[in-house]
Structures are given as C-alpha cells and as structure tokens.
MIFI-194632 format. One record per residue: residue number from 1; residue in one letter; x, z, y of N, C-alpha, C in turn. Coordinates in steps of 0.1 Angstrom, whole numbers, plus 5000, padded with zeros to 4 digits. Each point is the difference from the previous one (the first is absolute). Example, Ala and Ser with C-alpha at 12.3 -4.5 7.8 and 13.67 -1.06 7.14 Angstrom:
<rs>
num,residu,n.xx,n.zz,n.yy,ca.xx,ca.zz,ca.yy,c.xx,c.zz,c.yy
1,A,5132,5078,4943,4991,5000,5012,5009,5000,5012
2,S,4996,4993,5011,5009,5000,5011,4992,5008,5011
</rs>
This chain:
<rs>
num,residu,n.xx,n.zz,n.yy,ca.xx,ca.zz,ca.yy,c.xx,c.zz,c.yy
1,X,4589,1665,8869,5002,5011,4990,4999,4995,4986
2,X,5010,5002,4992,5000,4996,4986,4992,5011,4992
3,X,4990,4996,4993,4992,5009,4992,5003,4996,4985
4,X,5001,5010,4992,5002,4997,4986,4991,5009,4991
5,X,4997,4995,4988,4992,5007,4991,5007,4999,4986
6,X,5004,5011,4994,5008,4999,4988,5012,4992,5002
7,X,5007,5002,5011,5012,4992,5004,4998,4985,5001
8,X,4987,4996,5001,4997,4986,5002,4995,4998,5014
9,X,5006,4991,5008,4995,4998,5014,4986,4995,5000
10,X,4992,5005,5010,4987,4994,5002,5001,4988,5010
11,X,4997,4989,4994,5001,4987,5008,4987,4993,5001
12,X,4992,5000,4989,4987,4993,5000,4988,5010,5001
13,X,4991,4996,5008,4988,5009,5002,4987,4991,4998
14,X,4993,5005,4990,4987,4993,4997,4990,5003,5010
15,X,4992,4990,5004,4989,5002,5010,4987,4997,4993
16,X,4991,5011,4999,4987,4999,4994,4990,5002,5011
17,X,4993,4989,5004,4990,5001,5011,4990,4988,4998
18,X,4987,5003,5002,4990,4990,4998,4998,4990,5011
19,X,5008,5001,5011,4998,4991,5011,5013,4993,5003
20,X,4999,4986,5000,5012,4992,5002,5008,5003,5013
21,X,4993,5002,5011,5006,5002,5012,5007,5014,5000
22,X,4994,5010,4994,5007,5013,4999,5012,4999,4991
23,X,5000,4992,4989,5011,4999,4992,5012,4993,5007
24,X,4997,4990,5008,5010,4994,5008,5006,5009,5011
25,X,4992,5008,5006,5005,5009,5010,5008,5011,4994
26,X,4996,5005,4988,5008,5010,4993,5014,4994,4996
27,X,5000,4987,4995,5012,4993,4996,5010,5000,5012
28,X,4995,4998,5012,5009,4999,5012,5006,5014,5002
29,X,4992,5011,4999,5006,5013,5001,5010,5004,4990
30,X,4998,4995,4987,5009,5002,4990,5013,4992,5002
31,X,4999,4988,5005,5012,4992,5004,5008,5008,5011
32,X,4993,5005,5010,5006,5008,5011,5007,5012,4995
33,X,4996,5005,4988,5006,5012,4994,5012,4996,4992
34,X,5003,4987,4999,5012,4995,4992,4997,4999,4986
35,X,4987,4999,4996,4996,4999,4986,4992,4987,4998
36,X,4998,4997,4987,4994,4987,4996,4985,5003,4996
37,X,4990,4994,5006,4986,5002,4996,4997,4991,4988
38,X,4993,5006,4990,4995,4993,4989,4985,5000,5001
39,X,4994,4990,5005,4986,5000,5003,4992,4997,4988
40,X,4990,5008,4997,4991,4998,4989,4987,4994,5006
41,X,4998,4987,5000,4989,4994,5006,4989,4997,4990
42,X,5003,5000,4987,4990,4997,4990,4992,5013,4997
43,X,4988,4998,4994,4991,5011,4996,5007,5010,4991
44,X,4998,5013,5002,5005,5010,4991,4989,5004,4990
45,X,5002,4995,4988,4990,5001,4990,4997,5015,4995
46,X,5010,5008,5001,4999,5014,4996,5011,5008,5006
47,X,4998,5013,5000,5011,5009,5006,5012,5000,4991
48,X,4998,4999,4987,5011,4999,4991,5009,4987,5002
49,X,4993,4989,5002,5007,4988,5002,5007,5000,5013
50,X,4994,5006,5010,5006,5001,5013,5013,5008,5000
51,X,4999,5011,4993,5012,5009,5000,5011,4993,4991
52,X,4996,4994,4990,5010,4993,4992,5007,4989,5008
53,X,4993,4992,5008,5005,4989,5008,5009,5006,5011
54,X,4996,5010,5007,5007,5006,5011,5013,5006,4995
55,X,5000,5007,4989,5012,5006,4995,5010,4991,4994
56,X,4995,4988,4996,5009,4990,4994,5007,4991,5010
57,X,4993,4999,5012,5004,4990,5010,5007,5007,5012
58,X,4999,5013,5002,5005,5006,5012,5005,5014,4997
59,X,5006,5006,5010,5005,5014,4999,4992,5010,5008
60,X,4990,4995,5007,4991,5008,5008,4988,4992,5003
61,X,4990,5007,5005,4987,4993,5003,4993,5006,5012
62,X,4992,4992,5006,4991,5004,5011,4986,4995,4997
63,X,4990,5009,4999,4987,4996,4996,4990,5004,5011
64,X,4990,4991,5002,4989,5004,5008,4990,5008,4991
65,X,4993,5009,5006,4991,5008,4992,4987,4992,4996
66,X,4994,4994,5009,4987,4993,4997,5003,4985,4996
67,X,4999,4997,4987,5004,4987,4995,4989,4991,4995
68,X,4988,5003,5004,4989,4993,4993,4995,4988,5007
69,X,5005,4996,5011,4996,4988,5007,5003,4988,4991
70,X,4991,4991,5000,5001,4987,4992,5004,5003,4985
71,X,4996,5012,4995,5002,5004,4986,5015,5000,4997
72,X,5008,5004,5010,5015,5000,4998,5004,5010,4989
73,X,4993,5011,4999,5003,5011,4990,4988,5008,4998
74,X,4999,5006,4988,4989,5009,4997,5004,5015,5000
75,X,5011,5003,5007,5005,5014,5001,5004,5002,5014
76,X,5002,5013,5003,5005,5004,5013,5015,5001,5001
77,X,5006,4997,5011,5014,5001,5002,5005,5014,4998
78,X,4992,5010,5003,5005,5014,4999,5002,5004,4985
79,X,4992,4995,4991,5002,5003,4986,5013,4993,4995
80,X,5002,4988,5005,5012,4992,4995,5013,5007,5006
81,X,5000,5004,5012,5011,5007,5006,5003,5013,4992
82,X,4990,5007,4997,5001,5013,4992,5007,4997,4987
83,X,4995,4990,4993,5006,4997,4987,5015,4995,5001
84,X,5003,4992,5010,5013,4996,5003,5009,5012,5003
85,X,4995,5010,5007,5007,5012,5004,5004,5007,4987
86,X,4991,5001,4991,5002,5008,4987,5011,4993,4992
87,X,5002,4987,5002,5011,4992,4994,5013,5001,5008
88,X,4999,5007,5011,5012,5001,5009,5003,4986,5006
89,X,4990,4993,5004,5002,4987,5006,4995,5002,5014
90,X,5009,4998,5010,4996,5003,5014,4990,4990,5005
91,X,4989,5006,5005,4988,4992,5005,4994,5007,5012
92,X,4995,4992,5009,4993,5005,5012,4986,4995,5000
93,X,4991,5008,5005,4986,4996,5001,4997,4998,5015
94,X,4996,4987,5003,4997,4996,5014,4985,4998,5001
95,X,4994,5006,5010,4985,4998,5001,4995,5003,5013
96,X,4989,4994,5003,4992,5004,5012,4988,5009,4996
97,X,4999,5003,4987,4989,5008,4994,5004,5014,4998
98,X,5010,5005,5006,5005,5014,4997,4989,5010,5003
99,X,4993,4998,5011,4989,5010,5003,4987,4996,4993
100,X,4996,4988,4999,4988,4996,4994,4999,5002,4985
101,X,5012,4999,4994,5000,5002,4985,5008,5011,4995
102,X,5001,5011,5009,5009,5011,4996,4997,5007,4987
103,X,4987,5000,4997,4996,5007,4987,5006,4993,4988
104,X,5000,4987,5000,5006,4993,4989,5015,5000,5000
105,X,5006,5000,5012,5014,5000,5001,5005,5014,4996
106,X,4992,5011,5003,5004,5013,4997,5002,5002,4985
107,X,4993,4993,4992,5001,5001,4985,5015,4998,4996
108,X,5007,4992,5008,5014,4995,4996,5010,5005,5010
109,X,4996,5008,5010,5009,5003,5011,5013,5007,4996
110,X,4999,5008,4989,5013,5007,4995,5010,4989,4997
111,X,4997,4989,4996,5009,4990,4995,5001,4988,5010
112,X,4997,5003,5013,5001,4990,5010,5008,5006,5012
113,X,5013,4999,4999,5009,5007,5010,4997,4995,5014
114,X,4997,4987,5001,4999,4994,5013,4988,4992,5001
115,X,4991,5003,5010,4988,4993,5003,5002,4995,5015
116,X,5000,4987,5001,5003,4994,5014,4988,4993,5005
117,X,4997,5003,5012,4989,4992,5007,5005,4985,5001
118,X,4991,4991,4998,5004,4986,5000,5007,4996,5013
119,X,4996,5005,5011,5006,4996,5013,5014,5006,5002
120,X,5004,5009,4992,5012,5007,5002,5011,4996,4989
121,X,4997,4990,4993,5009,4996,4988,5012,4991,5005
122,X,5008,5005,5009,5012,4993,5004,5011,5002,4990
123,X,5011,4993,5003,5012,5000,4990,5006,5014,4999
124,X,5000,5007,5011,5006,5014,5000,4992,5009,4991
125,X,4987,5000,5002,4990,5008,4993,5001,4997,4985
126,X,5001,4987,4996,5001,4996,4986,5013,5006,4994
127,X,5011,4999,5007,5013,5005,4995,5000,5015,4998
128,X,4994,5007,5010,4999,5014,4999,4991,5004,4989
129,X,4989,4993,4998,4991,5002,4989,5006,4999,4986
130,X,5008,4990,4998,5006,4998,4987,5010,5012,4998
131,X,5007,5004,5010,5010,5011,4999,4993,5012,4996
132,X,4988,5003,5006,4992,5012,4997,4996,5000,4985
133,X,4996,4988,4995,4997,4999,4986,5012,5004,4991
134,X,5011,4994,5003,5012,5003,4992,5004,5014,5001
135,X,4998,5007,5011,5003,5014,5002,4991,5008,4990
136,X,4987,4997,5000,4991,5007,4992,5003,4999,4985
137,X,5005,4988,4996,5004,4998,4986,5011,5009,4996
138,X,5008,5005,5010,5011,5009,4998,4996,5014,5003
139,X,4987,5003,5002,4994,5013,5003,5005,5005,5014
140,X,5002,4991,5009,5003,5003,5014,4989,4996,5008
141,X,4992,5010,5004,4987,4998,5007,5002,5003,5015
142,X,4993,4992,5009,4999,5004,5014,4991,5012,5001
143,X,5001,5008,5010,4991,5012,5002,4985,4997,4998
144,X,4996,4989,5005,4985,4997,4999,4996,4995,4986
145,X,5009,4998,4991,4997,4995,4987,5003,5009,4989
146,X,5007,5011,5003,5005,5009,4989,4988,5008,4994
147,X,4998,5000,4987,4988,5007,4994,5004,5015,4999
148,X,4989,5009,5004,5002,5014,4998,4988,5005,4993
149,X,5002,5010,4991,4989,5007,4993,4993,5009,5010
150,X,4987,4997,5002,4993,5008,5010,4985,5002,4996
151,X,4994,5009,5006,4986,5003,4996,4990,4992,5008
152,X,4989,4996,4993,4989,4992,5006,4987,5008,4997
153,X,4991,5000,5010,4987,5005,4998,4990,4990,5002
154,X,4992,4998,4989,4990,4989,5000,4988,5006,5009
155,X,4996,4992,5010,4989,5004,5008,4987,4993,4996
156,X,5001,4988,4995,4987,4993,4997,5004,4989,4990
157,X,4991,4997,4991,5002,4989,4991,4988,4990,5001
158,X,5002,4988,5003,4990,4990,5000,5001,4992,4987
159,X,4992,5004,4990,5001,4994,4986,4993,4987,5000
160,X,4992,4996,5009,4994,4987,5001,5011,4990,5004
161,X,5008,5003,5010,5010,4991,5005,5014,5004,4994
162,X,5000,5010,4992,5012,5004,4993,5012,5003,5009
163,X,4996,5008,5011,5010,5004,5010,5000,5016,5001
164,X,5012,5005,5003,5003,5014,5002,5003,5002,5014
165,X,4995,5011,5006,5004,5005,5013,5007,5013,4999
166,X,5012,5001,5005,5008,5012,4997,5008,5004,5012
167,X,5004,5013,4999,5009,5006,5010,5014,5001,4994
168,X,5010,4996,5007,5014,5002,4996,5007,5009,5010
169,X,4999,5013,4998,5006,5009,5010,5014,4998,5004
170,X,5008,4995,4990,5014,4998,5002,5003,4988,5009
171,X,4990,4991,5001,5001,4989,5009,4994,5003,5013
172,X,4987,5003,5000,4992,5003,5012,4989,5009,4996
173,X,5000,5013,5003,4989,5009,4996,4987,4998,5006
174,X,4999,4990,5009,4987,4998,5007,4994,4986,4999
175,X,5007,4992,4992,4995,4986,4999,4996,4997,4985
176,X,4988,4995,4998,4995,4996,4987,5006,4986,4997
177,X,5004,4998,4988,5006,4987,4995,4991,4995,4989
178,X,4998,4987,4999,4992,4994,4990,5009,4992,4990
179,X,4997,5001,4987,5008,4992,4991,4991,4998,4987
180,X,5003,4989,4993,4992,4997,4988,5000,5011,4989
181,X,4988,5003,4995,4999,5010,4989,5008,4996,4988
182,X,5002,4988,4998,5007,4995,4988,5015,5004,5000
183,X,5005,5005,5011,5014,5005,5001,5001,5013,4992
184,X,4989,5007,4999,5000,5013,4993,4998,4998,4986
185,X,5008,5005,4991,4997,4998,4985,4986,5004,4996
186,X,4995,4993,4991,4986,5001,4996,4997,5015,4995
187,X,5010,5006,4993,4997,5013,4994,4999,5011,5011
188,X,5004,4997,5012,4999,5009,5011,4988,4998,5009
189,X,4994,4988,4999,4989,4997,5009,4987,5008,4998
190,X,4996,5003,4987,4987,5007,4999,4999,5014,5007
191,X,5011,5006,5002,5000,5014,5005,5003,5001,5015
192,X,5001,4989,5007,5005,5001,5013,4991,5007,5010
193,X,4987,5000,4997,4990,5007,5009,5002,5015,4999
194,X,5004,5005,4988,5001,5015,4998,5015,5004,5001
195,X,5009,4991,4997,5014,5003,5001,5007,4990,5010
196,X,4998,5001,5013,5003,4990,5009,5015,4999,5004
197,X,5008,5009,4995,5014,5000,5004,5009,4993,4989
198,X,5008,4991,5005,5009,4993,4991,5014,5000,5006
199,X,5010,4998,4992,5013,4997,5004,5002,4985,4998
200,X,5008,4993,5009,5003,4986,4999,5013,4998,5007
201,X,5006,4989,4996,5012,4995,5007,4995,4991,5012
202,X,5003,5004,5012,4996,4993,5012,5011,4999,5010
203,X,5001,4989,5007,5011,4998,5010,4995,5007,5013
204,X,5001,5013,5001,4995,5007,5011,5007,4998,5013
205,X,5011,4992,4999,5007,4997,5013,4995,4987,5006
206,X,4989,4995,4995,4994,4987,5005,4995,5003,5014
207,X,5002,4990,5009,4995,5002,5014,4986,4997,5001
208,X,4994,4992,4992,4986,4995,5001,4993,5001,4986
209,X,4987,5003,5000,4993,5002,4988,5001,4987,4991
210,X,5001,4988,5006,5000,4988,4992,5013,4999,4992
211,X,5010,5008,5003,5013,5000,4993,5000,5009,4988
212,X,4990,5009,4999,5000,5010,4990,4998,4994,4986
213,X,5006,5006,4990,4997,4996,4986,4998,5013,4992
214,X,4994,4999,4989,4997,5012,4992,5003,4996,4985
215,X,5007,5009,4993,5003,4997,4986,5003,5014,4993
216,X,5000,4999,4987,5004,5012,4992,4991,5012,5003
217,X,4987,4998,4999,4990,5011,5002,5001,5010,4989
218,X,4998,5013,5003,4999,5010,4990,4991,5012,5006
219,X,4995,5008,4990,4991,5011,5004,5009,5010,5008
220,X,4994,5006,5010,5007,5010,5008,4992,5013,5000
221,X,5007,5011,4999,4994,5013,5002,4996,5002,5014
222,X,4991,5009,5003,4996,5002,5014,5012,5004,5008
223,X,5001,4993,5012,5012,5002,5008,5001,5014,5006
224,X,5012,5005,5001,5002,5012,5007,5009,4998,5012
225,X,5005,5011,5006,5009,4999,5011,4994,4992,5012
226,X,5008,4992,5006,4996,4992,5011,4989,4990,4997
227,X,4998,4996,4987,4990,4991,4997,4986,5007,4997
228,X,5000,5013,4999,4988,5007,4997,4989,4997,5010
229,X,5003,4998,5012,4990,4998,5011,4993,4987,4998
230,X,5004,4991,4991,4993,4988,4998,4990,5001,4989
231,X,4999,5012,4994,4989,5002,4990,4986,4999,5006
232,X,4991,4995,4992,4986,4999,5005,4995,5015,5003
233,X,4992,5001,5010,4994,5013,5003,4989,5003,4990
</rs>
C-alpha cells in the first residue's frame, strides 16, 4: 500500500527505541512493510532534537514510550508522538507500558491515533497505523477516535496525586474513568467540587477506557433530559 503525505510518498520510517534488539526487530517489521527503517541508535539529547532529526531524515516514525534505559532519552515517547502529530507527521507509539503508564500516556492520548502493544507490531499493523494517522490529518476519524462534545461529572479529585475520577455518561454511565487533573484548564479546577459538571471533547466510541481522551473542557450547566439522572442526589 502506497502511503503519501502532502503528495510525498512515505518511504523512510525513523525508529526511536532505547533497546538495540527492539530496534532491530522493528526494522525487520518495517522492511516487511516495504519501507526503509532509519534507526536512531544514538542518545536523544532532547525532545526538540529528536523531532528535528526524525522529521529531517524520514517521512514517518515509530517510537517506544519508555525511553529511559541507558539514558537514551529524558522524555517519554508519548509526548514526542503527540508533538509530531501536531506537525501532521505520521507517528506510532509502540509500548508494553500501555496499562502500567496509562496516566502519563493519557495526557497525550488525543494526539496519539495509534497505540500498539509491542508484541503486536507487525508490518500490517504498522501500515494500518500510518494510514489512520493520515486519515486524521484530513479530519477522517475512525468511530473509536472521533471526538464528541459530551458531559462529564467529576466524582472525586485526588489533589495529592493530581488525578480526577469522573463519569462519562455518553461513553458508559456506570464506569468511573481516571485522568490527570492537568488536562482540565487551571481556571476551571478550583470550582470542581461545587460545580462538578463539565463539557469536554471525548472519543465516546472508544471500546476500552485506555483509549479515551479528554480535551476542550468547558463549564456545563446542570444537565437536563436523559442526563438529569446523573445529578448528585
């Protein structure tokens, strides 16, 4: 499958991973997809330097999330993928840390179209992942990724750990979801205990809570109609 970005074919894929064996395995999968791996084996001194190198040497990238082994990098792959996404540079996040580090990944999940478990990163998955990135750059979202404006009810705030526990009725009216408090604009945070209802853009078509993202929060009036039953008693 020929993929293009801005009418330019995607041929070279940068590989950012802190483990040599993982870089080599990923290179084989990239070869199998008919693409050329550009392996970054040297230390990544900063996220800015990494992004500059990747965008100058390749047309796409695959990054591991956890990059701190042997001081390979001082940033997380999720942050780099999110920044590349904002530049409309197709990038995939590959990790075995999806469950263990979901709180940190959630900070950037809106800008990570594809999160692949390390053991599932075969050539077909990579190709499909890049295509999904390109589709989103053209505002064509899969049902599980499309953002919808929906109401959220804050159930609990852990200000020590800076985490929020919330109900998203449009996704699942019975399941509490956790996400970082820092996702909510600072001007809205002080009143959350007394005004617990917010609107936000959420991908309510997500199949699993780990796929959810939250962005564009705003104050919400008390819900009426079908959402009124979710008001606190």
